[in-house]
TIMAR-745089 format. One record per atom (N, C-alpha, C): x, y, z; residue in one letter. Coordinates in steps of 0.05 Angstrom, whole numbers, padded with zeros to 5 digits, always signed. Example, Ala and Ser with C-alpha at 12.3 -4.5 7.8 and 13.67 -1.06 7.14 Angstrom:
! residues 2
+00264-00114+00156A+00246-00090+00156A+00264-00066+00156A+00257-00045+00142S+00273-00021+00143S+00258+00001+00157S
! end
This chain:
! residues 383
-00531-01495+00257X-00524-01475+00277X-00549-01462+00288X-00551-01458+00314X-00575-01449+00327X-00582-01420+00319X-00608-01414+00319X-00616-01387+00312X-00606-01367+00332X-00603-01375+00358X-00592-01356+00378X-00565-01347+00370X-00547-01365+00361X-00520-01358+00354X-00520-01340+00329X-00538-01347+00310X-00539-01331+00286X-00548-01302+00292X-00563-01299+00314X-00573-01273+00321X-00555-01257+00339X-00531-01266+00344X-00512-01250+00361X-00501-01228+00344X-00517-01210+00336X-00508-01188+00318X-00517-01162+00329X-00513-01140+00313X-00519-01114+00323X-00548-01108+00326X-00566-01126+00317X-00594-01122+00321X-00604-01133+00347X-00587-01144+00363X-00595-01156+00389X-00579-01144+00412X-00593-01133+00432X-00580-01122+00455X-00568-01144+00472X-00544-01140+00482X-00531-01162+00497X-00546-01169+00523X-00563-01151+00532X-00578-01157+00557X-00606-01169+00552X-00613-01172+00526X-00640-01184+00521X-00640-01212+00533X-00664-01221+00540X-00667-01246+00556X-00656-01270+00540X-00663-01273+00515X-00654-01296+00500X-00624-01295+00496X-00613-01271+00492X-00584-01270+00487X-00569-01275+00513X-00579-01266+00536X-00565-01272+00561X-00563-01302+00565X-00584-01317+00560X-00583-01346+00563X-00564-01358+00544X-00564-01349+00519X-00545-01360+00499X-00516-01355+00508X-00510-01331+00517X-00483-01324+00525X-00474-01341+00549X-00493-01344+00568X-00486-01360+00592X-00481-01389+00585X-00497-01399+00566X-00492-01427+00557X-00465-01429+00543X-00458-01409+00527X-00432-01409+00514X-00409-01408+00535X-00414-01393+00556X-00393-01391+00577X-00389-01418+00590X-00410-01432+00594X-00407-01459+00606X-00391-01477+00588X-00395-01475+00562X-00379-01490+00543X-00350-01482+00545X-00345-01456+00546X-00317-01445+00548X-00303-01455+00573X-00318-01457+00595X-00307-01467+00620X-00299-01496+00617X-00317-01512+00605X-00312-01540+00601X-00288-01545+00583X-00284-01529+00563X-00262-01533+00543X-00236-01519+00550X-00236-01504+00572X-00212-01488+00578X-00187-01504+00579X-00165-01492+00569X-00139-01505+00569X-00126-01505+00596X-00130-01483+00611X-00118-01480+00637X-00140-01486+00659X-00136-01507+00675X-00156-01514+00695X-00161-01491+00715X-00141-01474+00719X-00144-01452+00738X-00152-01425+00725X-00160-01426+00699X-00168-01402+00685X-00190-01388+00701X-00188-01361+00702X-00207-01346+00719X-00235-01346+00707X-00239-01356+00683X-00266-01358+00672X-00283-01377+00689X-00270-01395+00703X-00285-01414+00720X-00300-01400+00742X-00291-01376+00750X-00304-01361+00772X-00322-01340+00761X-00323-01336+00735X-00340-01315+00723X-00369-01322+00728X-00384-01303+00738X-00412-01307+00744X-00417-01317+00772X-00395-01320+00788X-00398-01328+00816X-00402-01303+00833X-00413-01306+00857X-00418-01283+00874X-00392-01268+00881X-00394-01242+00879X-00371-01225+00886X-00374-01213+00915X-00397-01217+00926X-00402-01206+00953X-00417-01228+00969X-00428-01220+00992X-00442-01240+01009X-00470-01245+00999X-00480-01229+00980X-00507-01233+00970X-00508-01228+00940X-00527-01240+00927X-00533-01236+00899X-00562-01227+00897X-00566-01206+00881X-00593-01195+00878X-00604-01201+00850X-00630-01204+00848X-00644-01204+00823X-00658-01177+00820X-00650-01162+00800X-00661-01135+00796X-00676-01133+00770X-00694-01114+00769X-00710-01110+00745X-00696-01088+00728X-00691-01093+00702X-00679-01074+00684X-00697-01070+00660X-00689-01051+00643X-00705-01046+00619X-00706-01070+00600X-00686-01087+00602X-00685-01111+00585X-00696-01136+00599X-00706-01133+00623X-00716-01156+00638X-00701-01160+00663X-00706-01182+00677X-00692-01187+00702X-00664-01196+00698X-00646-01189+00716X-00618-01198+00715X-00606-01199+00742X-00584-01213+00745X-00570-01216+00770X-00550-01192+00774X-00547-01185+00799X-00528-01164+00806X-00511-01174+00830X-00485-01168+00829X-00468-01178+00851X-00451-01202+00843X-00448-01205+00816X-00432-01228+00806X-00405-01218+00797X-00385-01235+00800X-00358-01229+00791X-00354-01233+00761X-00338-01216+00748X-00333-01218+00719X-00303-01224+00715X-00297-01241+00696X-00269-01248+00691X-00257-01228+00671X-00273-01213+00656X-00264-01192+00638X-00245-01202+00616X-00250-01227+00607X-00233-01238+00585X-00249-01235+00559X-00243-01214+00544X-00258-01208+00520X-00255-01231+00499X-00232-01243+00497X-00228-01263+00477X-00241-01290+00484X-00243-01296+00510X-00252-01323+00518X-00279-01325+00531X-00289-01303+00542X-00314-01304+00556X-00335-01289+00541X-00356-01302+00530X-00376-01288+00515X-00392-01268+00531X-00397-01274+00557X-00413-01256+00574X-00397-01230+00578X-00372-01232+00585X-00356-01208+00590X-00351-01193+00564X-00347-01208+00542X-00342-01195+00516X-00366-01178+00509X-00390-01188+00513X-00414-01174+00506X-00417-01147+00521X-00412-01148+00547X-00414-01124+00564X-00392-01104+00557X-00368-01114+00555X-00345-01096+00550X-00348-01083+00522X-00355-01099+00502X-00356-01088+00475X-00380-01070+00471X-00402-01074+00486X-00424-01056+00485X-00416-01028+00496X-00401-01029+00518X-00391-01004+00529X-00371-00990+00511X-00353-01006+00498X-00334-00995+00480X-00347-00983+00455X-00368-00995+00446X-00382-00985+00423X-00393-00957+00428X-00405-00954+00452X-00415-00927+00460X-00393-00907+00462X-00370-00914+00473X-00348-00896+00475X-00339-00886+00447X-00336-00905+00429X-00327-00898+00401X-00348-00881+00388X-00373-00887+00391X-00394-00871+00379X-00394-00843+00389X-00389-00839+00414X-00388-00812+00426X-00364-00796+00415X-00341-00810+00412X-00317-00796+00403X-00319-00788+00374X-00328-00806+00356X-00329-00800+00328X-00353-00783+00321X-00372-00782+00339X-00396-00766+00334X-00394-00737+00341X-00371-00728+00353X-00368-00700+00361X-00369-00682+00336X-00384-00661+00339X-00388-00643+00316X-00362-00630+00307X-00358-00629+00281X-00334-00617+00269X-00311-00636+00267X-00312-00659+00279X-00290-00678+00279X-00292-00696+00254X-00269-00704+00243X-00269-00722+00221X-00256-00748+00228X-00264-00769+00214X-00253-00796+00220X-00249-00811+00194X-00229-00829+00195X-00225-00848+00173X-00226-00876+00184X-00243-00892+00171X-00246-00920+00180X-00233-00938+00159X-00215-00956+00167X-00202-00974+00148X-00200-01002+00160X-00199-01021+00142X-00194-01049+00150X-00169-01059+00135X-00153-01075+00149X-00128-01085+00138X-00126-01115+00143X-00118-01130+00123X-00113-01159+00127X-00090-01167+00109X-00084-01193+00111X-00062-01203+00094X-00069-01232+00085X-00053-01241+00067X-00056-01268+00056X-00053-01289+00079X-00070-01309+00078X-00068-01330+00099X-00075-01357+00086X-00066-01378+00099X-00070-01405+00089X-00081-01424+00110X-00091-01446+00102X-00104-01465+00121X-00085-01474+00142X-00060-01478+00135X-00040-01489+00155X-00027-01468+00172X-00034-01442+00169X-00022-01421+00185X-00029-01423+00215X-00009-01419+00231X-00013-01418+00260X-00025-01391+00268X-00045-01391+00285X-00059-01366+00292X-00040-01346+00305X-00024-01356+00324X-00006-01338+00339X+00014-01325+00320X+00024-01340+00301X+00043-01329+00282X+00030-01308+00264X+00005-01314+00255X-00009-01294+00239X-00014-01268+00253X-00021-01270+00279X-00026-01246+00294X-00001-01230+00299X+00022-01244+00302X+00048-01229+00306X+00055-01214+00280X+00050-01227+00257X+00056-01214+00231X+00038-01190+00227X+00012-01193+00233X-00007-01171+00230X+00000-01147+00247X+00008-01153+00272X+00015-01131+00290X+00040-01117+00281X+00060-01132+00272X+00085-01120+00262X+00080-01102+00238X+00063-01112+00220X+00057-01096+00196X+00042-01070+00203X+00023-01072+00222X+00009-01048+00231X+00027-01028+00243X+00046-01037+00260X+00064-01018+00273X+00082-01004+00252X+00090-01018+00231X+00105-01006+00209X+00089-00984+00196X+00063-00991+00190X+00046-00972+00177X+00041-00947+00194X+00036-00951+00219X+00030-00929+00237X+00054-00911+00242X+00078-00922+00243X+00102-00906+00248X+00116-00898+00223X+00106-00906+00200X+00119-00900+00174X+00108-00875+00161X+00112-00874+00134X+00104-00851+00119X+00074-00845+00121X+00058-00865+00119X+00029-00861+00121X+00021-00849+00148X+00032-00860+00170X+00025-00850+00197X+00034-00822+00201X+00058-00815+00191X+00067-00787+00193X+00050-00768+00177X+00042-00777+00153X+00026-00760+00135X-00002-00755+00147X-00013-00776+00159X-00039-00773+00172X-00038-00753+00195X-00017-00754+00211X-00014-00735+00233X-00011-00706+00222X+00003-00704+00199X+00007-00678+00187X-00020-00666+00178X-00038-00683+00170X-00064-00674+00161X-00085-00673+00183X-00076-00675+00208X-00094-00670+00230X-00103-00694+00247X-00091-00717+00243X-00099-00741+00259X-00090-00736+00288X-00109-00740+00306X-00104-00734+00335X-00105-00760+00352X-00117-00781+00341X-00120-00806+00357X-00126-00829+00338X-00123-00853+00349X-00132-00877+00335X-00141-00898+00354X-00158-00917+00344X-00166-00940+00359X-00166-00964+00339X-00155-00986+00348X-00153-01010+00330X-00163-01034+00345X-00179-01050+00331X-00189-01075+00343X-00184-01098+00324X-00182-01122+00336X-00177-01147+00322X-00203-01160+00315X-00207-01167+00290X-00230-01182+00280X-00220-01208+00270X-00232-01230+00279X-00221-01257+00273X-00243-01276+00265X-00239-01290+00243X-00258-01311+00235X-00242-01336+00227X-00257-01358+00224X-00244-01384+00217X-00262-01398+00196X-00249-01411+00177X-00265-01429+00159X-00249-01455+00155X-00263-01476+00151X-00251-01502+00147X-00234-01503+00122X-00241-01485+00103X-00226-01484+00077X-00200-01469+00079X-00201-01445+00091X-00178-01427+00091X-00166-01421+00118X-00176-01434+00139X-00164-01430+00166X-00171-01403+00178X-00152-01393+00194X-00156-01368+00208X-00154-01344+00190X-00172-01325+00194X-00171-01300+00178X-00173-01276+00197X-00150-01265+00205X-00149-01242+00222X-00148-01216+00206X-00161-01195+00215X-00157-01169+00204X-00162-01148+00225X-00152-01124+00220X-00155-01102+00238X-00177-01083+00227X-00194-01074+00246X-00213-01052+00240X-00202-01028+00255X-00197-01006+00241X-00183-00983+00252X-00198-00957+00247X-00198-00940+00268X-00209-00913+00265X-00187-00893+00270X-00183-00875+00251X-00165-00853+00254X-00182-00828+00259X-00178-00814+00281X-00194-00790+00288X-00178-00765+00282X-00191-00747+00267X-00178-00721+00260X-00193-00698+00274X-00178-00677+00279X-00190-00654+00293X-00211-00640+00275X-00208-00644+00249X-00227-00634+00229X-00226-00651+00204X-00245-00648+00187X-00246-00665+00163X-00222-00658+00144X-00207-00679+00136X-00186-00674+00116X-00198-00666+00089X-00183-00652+00073X-00193-00645+00046X-00196-00670+00028X-00211-00667+00006X-00214-00689-00012X-00187-00698-00023X-00169-00679-00029X-00143-00685-00039X-00126-00701-00019X-00128-00692+00006X-00113-00706+00028X-00124-00734+00032X-00150-00738+00031X-00162-00764+00034X-00153-00783+00011X-00153-00773-00014X-00145-00789-00037X-00116-00797-00033X-00099-00778-00024X-00071-00784-00020X-00067-00805+00002X-00081-00801+00024X-00078-00820+00047X-00087-00848+00039X-00109-00850+00024X-00119-00876+00016X-00098-00892-00001X-00088-00878-00021X-00068-00891-00038X-00042-00898-00022X-00034-00879-00006X-00009-00883+00010X-00013-00905+00030X-00037-00907+00042X-00042-00928+00062X-00039-00956+00049X-00052-00961+00027X-00050-00988+00015X-00022-00994+00005X-00009-00974-00008X+00018-00979-00018X+00037-00986+00005X+00035-00971+00027X+00052-00976+00050X+00046-01003+00063X+00020-01009+00064X+00011-01035+00076X+00022-01058+00058X+00020-01055+00033X+00029-01075+00014X+00059-01080+00018X+00074-01059+00021X+00103-01061+00025X+00109-01074+00052X+00095-01065+00073X+00100-01076+00099X+00094-01106+00100X+00072-01115+00088X+00065-01143+00088X+00085-01159+00071X+00095-01147+00050X+00114-01160+00033X+00140-01166+00048X+00147-01149+00067X+00171-01154+00083X+00169-01179+00100X+00144-01189+00104X+00140-01213+00119X+00134-01237+00100X+00141-01234+00075X+00137-01254+00054X+00108-01262+00051X+00091-01241+00054X+00062-01245+00050X+00052-01225+00029X+00027-01229+00021X+00014-01211+00002X-00008-01196+00016X-00011-01170+00010X-00034-01154+00020X-00059-01162+00004X-00081-01166+00018X-00106-01173+00004X-00122-01148-00002X-00123-01141-00027X-00137-01117-00035X-00166-01117-00029X-00178-01141-00032X-00207-01144-00026X-00213-01139+00004X-00193-01143+00021X-00196-01138+00049X-00189-01110+00058X-00182-01093+00039X-00174-01066+00045X-00199-01048+00041X-00206-01034+00062X-00229-01015+00061X-00220-00989+00073X-00228-00967+00060X-00220-00940+00069X-00243-00922+00064X-00254-00910+00086X-00277-00893+00084X-00275-00869+00103X-00287-00847+00096X-00286-00823+00113X-00312-00819+00127X-00311-00805+00148X-00335-00800+00165X-00333-00772+00176X-00353-00755+00169X-00354-00728+00180X-00382-00722+00189X-00386-00701+00204X-00412-00695+00215X-00420-00666+00207X-00429-00663+00182X-00436-00636+00173X-00462-00625+00184X-00483-00642+00185X-00509-00631+00192X-00525-00649+00212X-00511-00668+00225X-00525-00686+00243X-00549-00700+00230X-00545-00709+00205X-00566-00722+00191X-00571-00750+00200X-00594-00761+00195X-00601-00788+00202X-00582-00808+00189X-00574-00802+00164X-00556-00820+00150X-00529-00820+00164X-00520-00797+00173X-00494-00796+00187X-00495-00812+00213X-00517-00808+00228X-00520-00822+00254X-00521-00852+00250X-00534-00861+00229X-00535-00890+00223X-00507-00900+00216X-00492-00884+00202X-00465-00892+00194X-00447-00894+00219X-00448-00875+00237X-00430-00877+00260X-00438-00900+00278X-00464-00906+00280X-00473-00930+00295X-00461-00955+00283X-00462-00957+00257X-00452-00981+00243X-00422-00984+00247X-00407-00962+00243X-00378-00963+00246X-00369-00968+00275X-00383-00954+00294X-00377-00959+00322X-00381-00988+00329X-00402-01000+00318X-00407-01029+00323X-00384-01046+00311X-00377-01040+00286X-00356-01055+00273X-00330-01055+00288X-00323-01031+00299X-00298-01029+00314X-00301-01038+00343X-00322-01030+00355X-00325-01035+00384X-00334-01063+00392X-00351-01075+00375X-00362-01102+00382X-00354-01122+00361X-00329-01122+00354X-00319-01137+00331X-00325-01167+00333X-00323-01179+00357X-00325-01208+00358X-00353-01219+00355X-00373-01201+00355X-00401-01209+00353X-00412-01205+00325X-00396-01195+00306X-00405-01191+00279X-00410-01219+00266X-00432-01221+00252X-00438-01246+00239X-00419-01251+00216X-00405-01274+00216X-00387-01280+00194X-00404-01291+00171X-00392-01292+00146X-00406-01301+00123X-00388-01318+00105X-00399-01329+00084X-00384-01345+00065X-00369-01368+00077X-00382-01381+00096X-00370-01405+00108X-00351-01399+00131X-00348-01373+00139X-00331-01366+00161X-00347-01365+00187X-00333-01370+00209X-00346-01370+00235X-00331-01350+00253X-00346-01335+00269X-00332-01318+00289X-00326-01335+00314X-00311-01326+00333X-00303-01343+00356X-00327-01355+00371X-00349-01340+00375X-00371-01351+00390X-00387-01372+00374X-00387-01369+00348X-00399-01390+00331X-00382-01416+00333X-00356-01412+00334X-00339-01436+00337X-00345-01449+00364X-00347-01433+00385X-00353-01444+00412X-00379-01458+00413X-00399-01448+00399X-00425-01461+00398X-00423-01488+00384X-00408-01489+00362X-00404-01514+00348X-00388-01534+00365X-00370-01523+00381X-00353-01541+00398X-00368-01556+00419X-00392-01547+00426X-00408-01560+00446X-00414-01589+00438X-00417-01594+00412X-00424-01621+00403X-00405-01633+00382X-00384-01618+00376X-00366-01627+00355X-00337-01628+00365X-00325-01652+00366X-00297-01654+00374X-00278-01638+00356X-00285-01637+00331X-00268-01621+00312X-00268-01592+00320X-00291-01580+00325X-00292-01552+00332X-00282-01547+00361X-00284-01568+00378X-00273-01565+00405X-00242-01562+00403X-00230-01576+00384X-00201-01573+00379X-00195-01546+00368X-00212-01536+00349X-00208-01509+00338X-00210-01488+00359X-00229-01491+00378X-00231-01472+00400X-00206-01472+00417X-00196-01495+00423X-00172-01497+00440X-00148-01485+00425X-00146-01488+00399X-00125-01476+00383X-00128-01445+00384X-00153-01436+00383X-00159-01407+00384X-00150-01396+00412X-00158-01411+00433X-00151-01402+00460X-00121-01400+00464X-00107-01418+00452X-00077-01418+00454X-00066-01396+00436X-00076-01393+00412X-00065-01373+00394X-00071-01344+00401X-00094-01340+00414X-00102-01312+00419X-00089-01301+00445X-00078-01319+00461X-00066-01311+00487X-00045-01289+00482X-00048-01268+00497X-00028-01246+00496X-00035-01225+00475X-00056-01230+00459X-00064-01210+00438X-00083-01190+00450X-00082-01166+00440X-00100-01145+00449X-00126-01145+00432X-00148-01145+00446X-00174-01143+00432X-00177-01114+00421X-00166-01095+00435X-00167-01067+00427X-00142-01053+00435X-00132-01036+00417X-00109-01020+00423X-00114-00991+00414X-00109-00972+00430X-00114-00944+00423X-00092-00926+00433X-00091-00903+00421X-00071-00883+00430X-00081-00870+00456X-00063-00859+00471X-00070-00846+00496X-00089-00823+00491X-00085-00810+00468X-00102-00787+00461X-00131-00796+00457X-00135-00821+00447X-00162-00831+00443X-00175-00834+00471X-00160-00845+00490X-00171-00849+00517X-00178-00822+00529X-00162-00802+00523X-00169-00775+00533X-00195-00765+00521X-00199-00770+00495X-00223-00762+00482X-00248-00776+00493X-00244-00802+00501X-00266-00817+00514X-00273-00804+00540X-00253-00796+00556X-00258-00784+00582X-00273-00757+00578X-00266-00742+00557X-00279-00717+00552X-00308-00720+00545X-00314-00742+00532X-00342-00747+00522X-00360-00760+00543X-00348-00770+00565X-00363-00784+00585X-00381-00765+00600X-00405-00775+00607X-00424-00760+00623X-00425-00773+00651X-00433-00757+00670X-00433-00767+00698X-00455-00789+00700X-00447-00811+00712X-00466-00833+00715X-00486-00828+00738X-00511-00836+00733X-00531-00833+00754X-00527-00855+00775X-00533-00849+00800X-00530-00869+00821X-00547-00894+00815X-00538-00917+00822X-00552-00941+00817X-00577-00943+00833X-00599-00949+00820X-00625-00951+00834X-00628-00978+00847X-00633-00978+00874X-00636-01003+00888X-00665-01010+00894X-00683-00993+00884X-00712-00998+00890X-00724-01021+00874X-00709-01030+00853X-00720-01051+00835X-00710-01078+00842X-00701-01083+00866X-00691-01109+00874X-00715-01127+00879X-00716-01150+00865X-00738-01169+00867X-00733-01190+00889X-00708-01199+00891X-00702-01219+00911X-00672-01219+00917X-00664-01227+00941X-00636-01228+00948X-00630-01257+00957X-00606-01266+00948X-00597-01293+00956X-00571-01292+00971X-00569-01307+00991X-00543-01312+01005X-00525-01324+00984X-00499-01316+00984X-00481-01324+00963X-00478-01355+00961X-00478-01368+00984X-00476-01398+00984X-00500-01411+00971X-00524-01399+00976X-00548-01410+00964X-00547-01405+00933X-00538-01382+00925X-00537-01376+00896X-00518-01396+00882X-00496-01402+00895X-00477-01421+00883X-00490-01448+00878X-00506-01457+00897X-00521-01482+00894X-00541-01479+00871X-00555-01457+00870X-00575-01452+00849X-00562-01452+00821X-00539-01440+00820X-00524-01439+00794X-00514-01467+00786X-00506-01482+00805X-00496-01509+00800X-00518-01527+00788X-00542-01522+00798X-00565-01538+00788X-00576-01528+00761X-00567-01504+00753X-00577-01492+00728X-00603-01478+00732X-00610-01471+00756X-00635-01457+00762X-00634-01427+00758X-00610-01416+00754X-00607-01387+00753X-00623-01375+00730X-00620-01387+00706X-00635-01376+00683X-00665-01379+00687X-00674-01401+00700X-00702-01405+00704X-00713-01385+00724X-00697-01377+00743X-00706-01356+00762X-00711-01330+00748X-00693-01323+00729X-00697-01298+00714X-00723-01299+00698X-00728-01322+00686X-00753-01325+00670X-00778-01323+00688X-00776-01335+00712X-00798-01333+00731X-00803-01304+00738X-00782-01289+00744X-00785-01261+00751X-00797-01245+00729X-00788-01250+00704X-00799-01235+00681X-00829-01241+00677X-00836-01266+00679X-00864-01273+00675X-00882-01264+00699X-00870-01264+00722X-00885-01254+00745X-00891-01224+00742X-00872-01209+00733X-00877-01180+00729X-00897-01175+00707X-00901-01194+00690X-00922-01192+00669X-00949-01201+00678X-00950-01211+00703X-00976-01218+00715X-00984-01247+00712X-00965-01265+00705X-00971-01293+00702X-00974-01306+00729X-00998-01317+00736X-01004-01327+00763X-00984-01348+00772X-00978-01368+00755X-00961-01390+00764X-00933-01379+00770X-00923-01361+00753X-00896-01349+00758X-00896-01333+00784X-00918-01319+00789X-00920-01303+00814X-00919-01321+00839X-00932-01344+00836X-00933-01364+00858X-00905-01375+00863X-00890-01382+00842X-00863-01392+00845X-00845-01371+00856X-00848-01346+00847X-00831-01324+00857X-00835-01320+00887X-00860-01323+00896X-00865-01321+00925X-00850-01343+00940X-00850-01367+00928X-00835-01389+00940X-00805-01384+00941X-00794-01371+00920X-00766-01364+00919X-00759-01344+00941X-00777-01325+00944X-00772-01304+00965X-00773-01317+00993X-00791-01336+00996X-00794-01349+01022X-00768-01365+01029X-00758-01380+01009X-00734-01395+01013X-00710-01376+01019X-00709-01354+01004X-00688-01335+01009X-00689-01324+01037X-00713-01319+01047X-00716-01308+01074X-00707-01328+01096X-00708-01354+01089X-00700-01375+01108X-00670-01378+01108X-00656-01365+01089X-00627-01366+01088X-00617-01337+01088X-00621-01323+01110X-00615-01294+01110X-00586-01287+01105X-00583-01264+01091X-00556-01254+01084X-00544-01242+01109X-00518-01245+01112X-00502-01233+01134X-00512-01241+01162X-00522-01266+01163X-00530-01276+01190X-00528-01306+01190X-00528-01318+01213X-00525-01347+01216X-00550-01358+01230X-00556-01383+01225X-00578-01396+01238X-00569-01421+01251X-00585-01432+01268X-00577-01456+01284X-00579-01481+01267X-00560-01484+01250X-00558-01509+01234X-00529-01518+01234X-00525-01544+01238X-00498-01555+01239X-00484-01552+01212X-00499-01555+01190X-00488-01554+01163X-00505-01536+01146X-00500-01509+01146X-00517-01490+01131X-00520-01497+01101X-00498-01506+01089X-00500-01511+01060X-00518-01535+01054X-00517-01555+01071X-00535-01578+01067X-00564-01570+01072X-00567-01552+01091X-00594-01541+01097X-00605-01526+01073X-00588-01510+01060X-00597-01495+01036X-00605-01514+01014X-00589-01534+01010X-00595-01554+00989X-00621-01567+00994X-00626-01574+01019X-00651-01589+01026X-00675-01571+01022X-00675-01547+01031X-00699-01530+01028X-00703-01520+01000X-00682-01521+00983X-00685-01512+00955X-00697-01534+00938X-00696-01559+00946X-00705-01581+00930X-00733-01578+00918X-00753-01571+00934X-00780-01567+00923X-00781-01547+00900X-00767-01524+00904X-00767-01504+00884X-00752-01513+00859X-00731-01528+00862X-00716-01538+00839X-00734-01556+00822X-00750-01572+00835X-00769-01589+00821X-00790-01572+00805X-00800-01551+00818X-00819-01534+00805X-00807-01519+00781X-00782-01509+00785X-00768-01495+00764X-00761-01513+00741X-00755-01538+00746X-00748-01557+00725X-00772-01562+00707X-00797-01560+00718X-00821-01564+00703X-00830-01538+00690X-00818-01516+00698X-00827-01490+00688X-00815-01485+00660X-00832-01479+00641X-00823-01477+00613X-00807-01451+00609X-00785-01454+00595X-00768-01430+00588X-00776-01420+00561X-00796-01431+00548X-00803-01424+00521X-00813-01396+00518X
! end
């Protein structure tokens, strides 16, 4: 398994250059393996307007003006962006001073022959029983004001699909030690009973129950909320262990393995209709309360603009990632990269945005004038 896939963890920002390339390569694999020929992932990364810009960001150069399919389960690029945003929202909510939280994980017995869709239906049914039953009512009595629940899913060749929920219960203030002890015992006993009604066993090793409070804004507390916000908010990018693979690791393996290509298609079929995240309305209200006003987008850092039809041709050739690398190296002062970037800007100016030129076939014209740059970019090292 490649080092890039192994490093899709909380230590790597989703916009870092190496990770962007890895995610885009994974998306191409997902497009190739898609079950539905008309799946909207085929248009993900395509121009959403008449022009596409290359802009400079803190993490390096990136494209702006591309359409997103927003499929958290199937598109690694969209999953990374959405889950990074979700992680920040969760961190802000649980980090509010005076507020208390309980973090728990729930899973159930599973077997190699289990169908993924059936497992997810059982898991959802058991969670709804727990939330609406004695444990849920007792948690609200002790001050629970909101919850957020995400699906965490791994696969192993030995035991098949392993789904579990990562859940945050938010309280208006920290429950007492006695209340926490009572809730922990009640949670597992109710979960065990709920799973038993589906002729399954609750897995005690997969049950985790921890409290989170903010007494003094200590560094230890801040590290803990970062960790938990990542676990809940960016669940699909957590590194699996003990022979288990997360969905993106499966997708990476599927690039060269017919066996894992089949597993990915089974995953795509089984995950359809499932929620990556489910939260109470009150949690959404807390997110809105914690939001700060966004600064206007800075347009002064635009490096180059492409007519949308030219960008489509560039993307088809696989030159898009190379352009970003050229821009990054150019900004670092590398002479060859600066020379190539000047050539890119020149070609872009010959295909002006929002205007037409006297050519019978503009797209053929774009392809022809891009050829020299494609040859240069093909020789340009991405190392």
